[in-house]
C-alpha positions in Angstrom: 15.8 -11.4 4.4 15.1 -10.4 8.0 13.5 -7.0 8.8 13.2 -5.6 12.3 9.6 -5.0 13.4 7.9 -3.7 16.6 4.4 -5.0 17.0 2.3 -2.8 19.4 -0.9 -4.3 18.1 -3.1 -7.1 19.6 -2.6 -9.1 16.4 0.0 -11.4 14.8 2.8 -10.1 12.6 1.9 -9.5 8.9 1.8 -12.8 7.1 1.7 -14.1 3.5 -1.8 -15.7 2.9 -0.3 -18.3 0.5 3.2 -19.6 -0.3 3.4 -17.5 -3.5 1.8 -14.3 -2.2 3.8 -11.1 -2.9 2.0 -9.1 -0.2 1.5 -9.6 3.5 -1.8 -8.8 5.0 -2.0 -5.7 7.3 -4.6 -5.6 10.0 -6.4 -2.7 11.6 -5.4 -2.1 15.2 -8.4 -0.3 16.7 -9.8 0.4 20.2 -13.3 0.6 18.6 -14.7 0.1 15.0 -14.5 2.9 12.5 -17.5 3.6 10.4 -16.4 4.9 7.0 -19.2 6.8 5.3 -19.5 7.0 1.5 -16.6 9.1 0.1 -15.1 9.5 3.5 -11.4 8.7 4.1 -9.4 8.0 7.3 -6.0 6.9 8.5 -6.2 3.4 10.1 -3.5 2.4 12.6 -1.8 -1.0 12.4 0.3 -0.9 15.6 3.4 -1.9 13.4 6.8 -0.1 13.2 9.5 -1.4 10.9 13.2 -0.7 10.1 13.9 -1.5 6.4 17.4 -1.9 5.1 18.8 0.8 2.8 17.7 0.1 -0.8 14.3 -1.2 0.2 10.8 0.2 0.5 7.5 -1.2 1.8 4.6 -0.6 -0.6 1.1 -0.5 0.9 -1.5 -1.7 -1.6 -5.3 -2.2 -1.6 -6.9 -5.6 -1.0 -8.8 -6.6 -4.2 -11.6 -8.3 -2.2 -12.4 -5.1 -0.3 -12.3 -3.1 -3.5 -14.5 -5.4 -5.5 -17.0 -6.5 -2.8 -17.3 -3.4 -0.7 -16.0 -0.5 -2.8 -13.3 0.3 -0.2 -9.8 1.0 -1.3 -6.6 3.0 -0.4 -5.6 6.5 -1.3 -2.0 7.3 -2.2 -1.6 3.9 -3.8 0.8 2.3 -3.6 1.9 4.1 -0.4 5.6 4.1 0.2 7.3 3.5 3.5 10.9 4.6 3.2 13.9 2.9 4.8 14.4 5.8 7.2 10.8 6.0 8.5 10.4 4.7 12.0 6.8 5.8 12.8 3.7 3.6 13.0 2.4 2.2 9.7 -0.9 3.8 8.9 -3.3 3.0 6.0 -5.3 5.7 4.3 -8.6 4.1 3.4 -11.5 5.5 1.4 -15.1 4.3 0.9 -16.0 4.7 -2.7 -19.3 2.9 -2.3 -22.8 4.3 -1.6 -23.0 2.4 1.8 -21.2 2.9 5.1 -18.4 0.4 5.7 -17.3 -0.6 9.2 -13.7 -1.3 9.8 -13.3 -3.8 12.7 -10.3 -4.4 14.9 -8.1 -7.1 13.4 -9.7 -6.8 9.9 -7.3 -7.3 7.0 -7.2 -3.8 5.4 -4.2 -3.7 3.1 -1.2 -5.6 1.7 2.4 -4.7 2.2 5.0 -5.6 -0.4 8.7 -5.2 0.4 10.6 -4.1 -2.8 14.1 -3.3 -3.7 14.8 0.0 -5.5 17.7 1.7 -7.2 19.0 5.3 -6.7 19.8 7.1 -9.9 22.0 10.1 -11.0 20.4 12.3 -13.7 22.3 12.6 -16.9 21.2 15.8 -18.6 21.1 15.6 -22.4 19.7 17.7 -25.3 17.9 14.8 -27.1 16.7 11.4 -26.1 17.2 8.2 -28.2 14.5 7.3 -30.7 12.1 4.4 -30.1 9.2 2.9 -32.1 6.7 4.3 -29.6 8.2 7.8 -29.4 6.0 10.2 -27.5 2.8 8.2 -28.0 0.8 7.5 -24.8 -2.6 7.5 -23.2 -4.2 5.0 -25.7 -2.2 5.9 -28.8 -2.3 2.3 -30.1 -6.1 2.5 -30.4 -6.6 -0.6 -28.2 -8.5 -0.5 -25.0 
């Protein structure tokens, strides 16, 4: 699938790190580093603009290495970029650690996954069909 992209950043287009990767790395596009203090959040620009085809979305997800090693992750996860959005892709980052974290220009800050979705029409009913699980949720099976 080909997707139109405008790259106003100083960096290469998003790329898959390995042949079987689902997500492409997104990089920070910064004039100067951002110091993210503990519990602080900010919107990090990427310099990327995309035009997705109808029926597709881009999901913005955290990078596991940043989360585990630095305590830095994303808010509004996964973030959704709709097919009709034409603005710059921004990444909402948060520092959940006790130490400041510096975001450098060109740093890999998130992953972007392109996913197909379906539109639905609601079918109002009075009763839903029965299942073994029923209304059980939030740990109802007793397993962790």
